[in-house]
C-alpha positions as CSV (number, residue, x, y, z in Angstrom):
1,M,-3.9,-10.9,-23.6
2,R,-0.5,-9.2,-23.2
3,S,0.6,-10.8,-26.5
4,R,-2.5,-9.4,-28.2
5,I,-1.8,-6.0,-26.8
6,A,1.8,-6.1,-27.9
7,W,1.1,-7.2,-31.5
8,T,-1.8,-4.7,-31.9
9,T,0.4,-1.8,-30.6
10,T,3.3,-2.8,-32.8
11,G,1.1,-2.9,-35.9
12,L,-0.4,0.5,-35.2
13,F,3.0,1.9,-34.5
14,L,4.5,0.7,-37.8
15,T,1.5,2.2,-39.6
16,W,2.3,5.5,-37.9
17,L,5.9,5.5,-39.1
18,N,4.8,5.4,-42.7
19,L,2.1,8.1,-42.6
20,D,4.5,10.6,-44.1
21,G,6.7,8.3,-46.1
22,G,8.6,5.1,-45.2
23,S,11.9,6.5,-46.6
24,R,12.1,9.0,-43.7
25,A,10.9,6.7,-40.9
26,L,14.4,5.9,-39.6
27,A,15.7,9.4,-39.5
28,G,15.9,11.0,-36.1
29,G,17.5,10.9,-32.7
30,F,19.4,7.9,-31.1
31,S,20.2,8.3,-27.4
32,P,21.7,5.4,-25.5
33,G,22.5,6.0,-21.8
34,M,23.5,4.4,-18.5
35,T,22.6,5.1,-14.9
36,I,24.7,4.0,-12.1
37,G,23.4,4.4,-8.6
38,S,23.6,3.4,-5.0
39,R,20.8,3.5,-2.4
40,V,19.8,2.6,1.1
41,E,16.4,0.8,1.4
42,K,14.4,0.7,4.6
43,R,11.3,-1.4,5.0
44,S,9.0,-1.9,7.9
45,T,6.1,-4.3,7.9
46,S,4.7,-7.0,10.2
47,A,7.0,-9.5,8.3
48,V,10.1,-7.5,7.4
49,N,11.8,-4.8,9.5
50,G,15.2,-3.5,8.4
51,G,17.2,-1.8,5.8
52,Q,19.9,-2.7,3.4
53,W,22.3,-1.2,0.8
54,V,21.6,-1.8,-2.9
55,A,23.7,-1.0,-5.9
56,S,22.1,-0.7,-9.4
57,V,23.0,-0.2,-13.0
58,A,20.4,0.7,-15.6
59,P,21.2,0.8,-19.4
60,Q,18.6,2.6,-21.4
61,L,17.9,3.6,-25.0
62,T,15.7,6.2,-26.6
63,I,15.2,6.5,-30.4
64,G,12.8,8.8,-32.1
65,R,12.1,11.3,-34.8
66,P,10.3,14.6,-34.6
67,G,8.6,15.8,-37.8
68,P,6.1,18.2,-39.3
69,V,3.6,15.4,-40.0
70,T,4.6,12.5,-37.8
71,S,6.6,12.3,-34.6
72,W,7.5,9.2,-32.6
73,E,9.7,8.0,-29.8
74,I,10.6,4.6,-28.3
75,S,12.2,4.3,-24.9
76,A,13.5,1.2,-23.1
77,L,15.2,0.6,-19.8
78,R,16.4,-2.4,-17.8
79,S,17.9,-2.2,-14.4
80,Y,20.1,-4.7,-12.6
81,E,20.6,-4.7,-8.8
82,S,22.9,-6.3,-6.3
83,Y,22.2,-6.4,-2.6
84,F,24.4,-6.2,0.4
85,S,23.2,-9.6,1.5
86,S,23.8,-11.0,-2.0
87,S,26.3,-9.4,-4.3
88,A,25.2,-11.3,-7.4
89,T,23.7,-8.9,-10.0
90,R,20.2,-9.7,-11.2
91,P,17.6,-8.1,-13.5
92,A,15.1,-6.0,-11.5
93,T,13.0,-3.8,-13.7
94,D,12.0,-3.7,-17.4
95,L,10.4,-0.5,-18.7
96,A,9.4,0.3,-22.3
97,S,7.2,3.0,-23.9
98,I,6.0,4.1,-27.3
99,R,4.6,7.5,-28.2
100,A,3.6,8.6,-31.7
101,S,1.5,11.3,-33.2
102,S,0.5,12.4,-36.7
103,A,-1.5,15.0,-38.5
104,P,-2.0,13.6,-42.0
105,T,-4.3,16.5,-42.9
106,K,-4.9,19.9,-41.5
107,R,-8.1,18.8,-39.7
108,S,-7.1,15.3,-38.6
109,E,-5.0,13.9,-35.8
110,L,-3.8,10.5,-34.8
111,T,-2.0,9.6,-31.5
112,L,-0.7,6.4,-30.0
113,D,0.7,5.6,-26.5
114,G,1.9,2.3,-25.1
115,A,3.8,1.3,-22.0
116,Y,5.1,-1.9,-20.4
117,L,6.5,-2.3,-16.9
118,R,7.7,-5.5,-15.1
119,S,9.0,-4.8,-11.6
120,Q,8.7,-5.5,-7.9
121,D,9.9,-2.0,-7.1
122,L,7.1,0.0,-5.6
123,F,8.6,3.3,-6.6
124,Y,8.4,2.6,-10.3
125,L,4.6,2.5,-10.0
126,A,2.1,5.4,-10.2
127,P,1.5,7.1,-6.8
128,G,-1.5,5.7,-5.0
129,T,-1.4,2.2,-6.6
130,P,-2.1,-0.4,-3.9
131,L,-0.1,-3.6,-4.7
132,P,0.9,-6.8,-2.9
133,S,4.5,-7.8,-2.6
134,G,6.1,-9.6,-5.4
135,Q,6.7,-9.0,-9.1
136,T,4.0,-7.2,-11.2
137,E,3.5,-6.7,-14.9
138,L,1.6,-3.7,-16.2
139,C,0.6,-3.1,-19.9
140,S,-1.3,-0.1,-21.1
141,G,-2.1,1.6,-24.4
142,S,-4.3,4.1,-26.0
143,V,-5.2,5.2,-29.5
144,R,-7.1,8.3,-30.6
145,A,-8.2,9.4,-34.1
146,L,-9.8,12.8,-34.6
147,S,-11.1,14.6,-37.7
148,S,-13.5,17.5,-38.3
149,R,-16.5,15.1,-38.4
150,E,-15.5,12.0,-36.3
151,E,-13.6,11.0,-33.2
152,A,-12.6,7.5,-32.0
153,T,-10.7,6.3,-28.9
154,Y,-9.5,3.0,-27.5
155,Q,-7.8,2.4,-24.1
156,I,-6.5,-0.8,-22.6
157,R,-4.8,-1.7,-19.4
158,A,-3.7,-5.2,-18.0
159,T,-2.2,-6.0,-14.7
160,N,-0.6,-9.4,-14.0
161,Y,0.6,-10.4,-10.5
162,K,3.3,-13.1,-10.1
163,V,1.5,-14.2,-6.9
164,A,-0.6,-17.3,-7.1
165,D,-3.5,-16.2,-4.9
166,K,-3.9,-12.6,-6.3
167,P,-6.3,-11.9,-9.1
168,D,-5.1,-10.2,-12.3
169,G,-7.0,-7.1,-13.5
170,F,-8.0,-5.9,-17.0
171,Y,-9.7,-2.8,-18.3
172,Q,-10.7,-1.6,-21.8
173,A,-12.8,1.2,-23.2
174,W,-13.7,2.3,-26.7
175,S,-15.8,5.2,-27.9
176,A,-16.9,6.7,-31.2
177,A,-18.4,10.1,-31.8
178,V,-19.8,12.0,-34.8
179,F,-20.3,15.8,-35.1
180,P,-23.5,16.3,-37.0
181,M,-23.4,20.1,-36.8
182,T,-20.4,22.4,-36.6
183,I,-20.5,26.2,-36.4
184,E,-17.6,28.5,-36.0
185,H,-16.7,27.8,-32.3
186,S,-19.3,25.2,-31.4
187,R,-20.0,21.6,-32.2
188,L,-22.9,19.2,-31.5
189,L,-21.9,15.6,-31.0
190,V,-23.4,12.1,-30.6
191,R,-21.2,9.5,-28.8
192,W,-21.3,5.8,-28.1
193,K,-19.0,4.4,-25.4
194,Q,-18.4,1.0,-23.9
195,K,-16.3,0.1,-20.9
196,E,-15.4,-3.3,-19.5
197,W,-13.6,-4.4,-16.3
198,R,-12.3,-8.0,-15.8
199,L,-10.8,-10.0,-12.9
200,N,-8.9,-13.2,-13.7
201,H,-10.3,-13.2,-17.2
202,S,-14.0,-13.1,-16.1
203,Q,-16.1,-10.1,-16.7
204,A,-16.8,-8.1,-13.5
205,L,-18.4,-4.9,-14.8
206,R,-19.7,-3.6,-18.1
207,V,-21.3,-0.3,-19.0
208,A,-22.5,1.0,-22.4
209,V,-23.2,4.7,-22.6
210,A,-25.0,6.7,-25.3
211,T,-24.9,10.5,-25.1
212,A,-25.6,13.7,-27.0
213,G,-23.5,16.8,-26.2
214,Y,-22.1,20.2,-27.0
215,R,-18.6,21.6,-27.2
216,R,-17.7,25.2,-27.4
217,D,-14.5,27.2,-27.6
218,H,-15.4,30.4,-25.7
219,S,-12.0,32.0,-26.3
220,P,-8.5,31.0,-27.5
221,V,-7.8,29.7,-23.9
222,L,-11.3,28.7,-22.6
223,S,-13.4,25.7,-23.7
224,S,-16.2,23.7,-22.3
225,E,-18.2,20.5,-23.0
226,F,-21.4,18.9,-21.8
227,E,-23.0,15.5,-22.6
228,I,-26.2,13.8,-21.4
229,G,-27.7,10.4,-22.2
230,V,-28.3,7.0,-20.7
231,A,-26.0,4.3,-19.3
232,D,-26.8,0.5,-19.3
233,S,-24.6,-1.3,-16.8
234,R,-24.2,-4.9,-15.7
235,D,-22.5,-6.0,-12.5
236,A,-21.7,-9.7,-13.0
237,L,-20.2,-10.2,-9.6
238,H,-23.4,-9.2,-7.8
239,G,-25.8,-10.2,-10.5
240,T,-27.4,-6.8,-11.1
241,Q,-28.3,-4.8,-14.2
242,R,-29.6,-1.3,-14.3
243,R,-30.0,1.9,-16.4
244,D,-28.9,5.3,-15.1
245,L,-28.7,8.8,-16.3
246,A,-25.3,9.5,-17.9
247,V,-23.9,13.0,-17.5
248,S,-20.5,14.5,-18.1
249,A,-19.2,18.1,-18.0
250,G,-15.8,19.6,-18.4
251,I,-14.0,22.9,-18.6
252,S,-10.5,23.9,-19.5
253,G,-8.5,27.1,-19.3
254,V,-10.8,28.8,-16.7
255,G,-8.0,30.3,-14.7
256,R,-6.4,32.2,-17.5
257,A,-9.8,33.2,-18.9
258,V,-10.8,35.1,-15.6
259,G,-7.4,36.5,-14.9
260,L,-6.4,34.2,-12.0
261,P,-2.7,33.6,-11.2
262,F,-3.1,29.9,-12.1
263,D,-4.8,27.8,-14.8
264,A,-7.3,25.0,-14.3
265,R,-9.2,22.2,-16.0
266,A,-11.8,19.8,-14.7
267,L,-14.0,16.9,-15.9
268,I,-16.8,15.1,-14.0
269,A,-18.7,12.1,-15.3
270,R,-21.5,10.0,-13.9
271,D,-22.8,6.7,-15.3
272,M,-22.7,3.6,-13.0
273,S,-20.3,5.5,-10.7
274,T,-19.1,9.1,-10.4
275,T,-15.6,9.7,-11.6
276,G,-13.6,12.8,-12.5
277,S,-10.4,14.8,-12.4
278,A,-9.3,18.3,-11.7
279,L,-5.9,20.0,-12.2
280,L,-4.7,23.4,-11.0
281,W,-1.3,24.7,-12.2
282,R,0.9,27.7,-12.4
283,S,4.0,28.2,-14.5
284,V,6.2,31.2,-14.0
285,A,9.8,31.8,-15.1
286,N,11.5,28.5,-14.1
287,T,9.0,27.3,-11.6
288,W,6.1,24.9,-12.1
289,L,3.4,24.2,-9.4
290,A,0.5,21.9,-9.7
291,A,-2.3,20.3,-7.6
292,R,-4.6,17.5,-8.8
293,W,-7.6,15.4,-7.7
294,E,-9.0,12.4,-9.4
295,R,-11.5,9.6,-8.8
296,T,-11.2,6.5,-10.9
297,L,-13.2,3.2,-11.3
298,D,-10.8,0.3,-11.9
299,A,-10.4,-3.5,-11.7
300,Q,-6.7,-3.7,-10.8
301,G,-6.9,-7.0,-8.9
302,G,-4.0,-7.7,-6.5
303,L,-5.3,-6.9,-3.0
304,F,-8.9,-6.5,-4.3
305,D,-11.0,-9.3,-5.8
306,E,-13.7,-6.9,-7.1
307,P,-13.7,-3.5,-8.9
308,T,-12.5,-0.5,-6.9
309,L,-13.0,3.3,-6.5
310,R,-9.9,5.3,-5.9
311,D,-9.7,8.9,-4.7
312,L,-6.3,10.7,-5.1
313,V,-5.0,14.1,-4.3
314,G,-1.5,15.2,-5.0
315,F,0.9,18.1,-5.7
316,E,4.1,18.8,-7.5
317,V,6.6,21.6,-7.3
318,R,9.4,21.9,-9.8
319,D,12.1,24.7,-9.9
320,T,15.1,25.2,-12.0
321,L,17.9,26.7,-9.9
322,G,20.7,28.4,-11.8
323,G,19.9,26.9,-15.1
324,R,21.5,23.5,-14.6
325,T,20.0,22.4,-11.3
326,V,16.5,21.2,-10.9
327,A,14.6,20.6,-7.6
328,I,11.4,18.5,-7.6
329,L,9.0,17.9,-4.7
330,K,6.0,15.6,-4.9
331,G,3.4,14.3,-2.6
332,S,0.1,12.4,-2.8
333,F,-2.6,10.6,-0.7
334,A,-4.9,8.0,-2.2
335,R,-7.7,5.9,-0.7
336,T,-8.9,2.8,-2.6
337,R,-12.0,0.8,-1.6
338,S,-14.3,-1.8,-3.0
339,R,-17.0,-0.3,-5.3
340,V,-19.7,-2.3,-3.4
341,G,-19.4,-2.7,0.3
342,D,-16.4,-1.9,2.5
343,T,-14.7,-5.2,2.9
344,L,-11.2,-3.7,2.3
345,R,-9.8,-0.2,2.3
346,V,-6.2,0.7,1.4
347,E,-4.6,4.1,2.0
348,D,-1.4,5.1,0.3
349,R,0.8,8.1,1.2
350,N,3.7,8.9,-1.1
351,A,6.3,11.6,-1.0
352,S,9.5,12.3,-2.9
353,A,12.2,15.0,-3.2
354,S,15.0,15.2,-5.7
355,L,17.8,17.5,-6.7
356,S,19.6,17.0,-10.0
357,R,22.5,18.9,-11.6
358,Q,23.9,18.7,-15.1
359,L,27.6,18.3,-14.6
360,Q,28.4,18.0,-18.3
361,P,26.2,18.1,-21.4
362,W,26.2,14.3,-21.3
363,L,26.4,13.7,-17.5
364,T,23.7,14.4,-14.8
365,A,24.0,13.7,-11.0
366,R,20.9,13.2,-8.9
367,V,20.1,12.7,-5.2
368,T,16.6,11.5,-4.3
369,Y,14.6,10.6,-1.2
370,L,11.4,8.6,-1.6
371,Y,8.8,7.6,1.0
372,S,5.7,5.3,0.8
373,R,3.3,4.2,3.5
374,Q,0.4,1.8,2.8
375,T,-2.3,0.9,5.3
376,E,-4.7,-2.0,4.7
377,T,-7.9,-2.0,6.7
378,R,-9.9,-5.2,6.5
379,T,-10.7,-5.8,10.1
380,A,-10.4,-3.8,13.3
381,A,-6.6,-4.2,13.2
382,P,-5.1,-2.4,10.2
383,Q,-1.9,-3.7,8.6
384,D,0.7,-1.0,8.0
385,S,3.8,-1.0,5.9
386,R,6.4,1.7,5.3
387,R,9.2,2.0,2.8
388,S,11.8,4.7,2.3
389,R,14.8,5.2,0.0
390,A,17.8,7.5,-0.2
391,E,19.5,7.3,-3.6
392,L,22.5,8.8,-5.4
393,S,22.9,8.2,-9.1
394,L,24.9,9.4,-12.2
395,T,23.3,9.2,-15.6
396,A,25.5,9.4,-18.8
397,A,23.5,9.9,-22.0
398,L,24.6,10.4,-25.6
399,Q,22.5,13.1,-27.2
C-alpha cells in the first residue's frame, strides 16, 4: 500500500511540474541545511522511569520553485542520535513532504500534498495522536482539482506500526461534485463522496454519501455552505448496515464580517458519525493567537483494534520579539475512544514552548521545552506515561 501511495504521488507530482512548461521545472530555490542539538529526555511509565542525555544531528534539504502558474516544494530530513548510554550514532527519524499547486487557467486550480514520516519519536507526531511504543511509519496525501463547473478530491492516510501485535490503520476518501447552476455569488452543487477505513488490510467501515447543497459568498470575507442528502454506511466489524440523513454546514470569515476582534471558521458534518472542526484566530502586528477544536473519525490502529472518535482542543500563541526573535507557546488536550462501546479510552495532553533567534542570516538558535502525558483507561486501573524534553539546537541553512 505504501508503495502504491509513493508511485501515485510521484506521478502526479511530475505532472504538476510540467503544467507550465518542462523547461522551467528545475528553476527555483535550493536550500540545504543542518541542525545540531543536544537534549535531556525524561520518561516515566510503569516500565521505564528515568532520564538521559541525547545528542542529535539532522541534515535537511528543501528544493522548490514559486511561479505565477505552478509552485512546488520538496523537503526532506533525516536525524541521527547518540545516547549517553550508547555513544554510537544511529538513524532516528526520516521526514519528507511534497507540496504543489497550479492554476492552469483563470478558473481552475490543482493542489497536491504528500508526507512521509518514519520515527519512534513521539514529539514528531501530531498532538493528540495515541501511539504505542516502537517505530511508526505514517504516509498521507491529498489531491484537489477545482474548476468553475466541477470539483474532485482524494485523501489517503496509512499508519504502519513496527510492533507485531498492533494493527495497522488505513483511511481513504474521494469525492466528486458538479455545479449545475452558478449565479454571481452563489452556486448549487451535487456531490458524491465515499470513505473507507481499514485495519490490518480488512475493511472496518465504509460510508457512501450523496448530497445536494448550496454555497454563497456573502461578502469578500464571509462565505457559507450547506449540504443535505443520504448516507449509506456499513460496519463490517459489528455486522451492521444502515442509512442515515447526511448533513453538513460550514461558515468562514464570520469574525471579520461582524466586526469582532478575531476571525473564525467552522464546519460540522453528520453521516454515520458527527465530525467537525472550528478555528478562532487573531493576527495583529507581530502576534498570532489561535484556538481550535476538532472531532475526527479514524482507523489509526495501534492501541485500538477498531475505528475511533477523537476530540481535540488546542491553542497556539506566536510572537515576534524585536524582529529576529520568535516565541511560540502551544498546548492541546485530546480524548480518543472506540467508536462503538467504551473498551479503551486514551487521553493525551501536550504542551510546548520555544524561543528562537536568528543569529546570522544563515544561522538560527532555538531552545525548546516539550511535555506529553498519555493516560490509557481500559480497566479500573489506568496506565499513565509522561515524557518531557529540554532541547538546545543550532540550525545552519543556505538560502
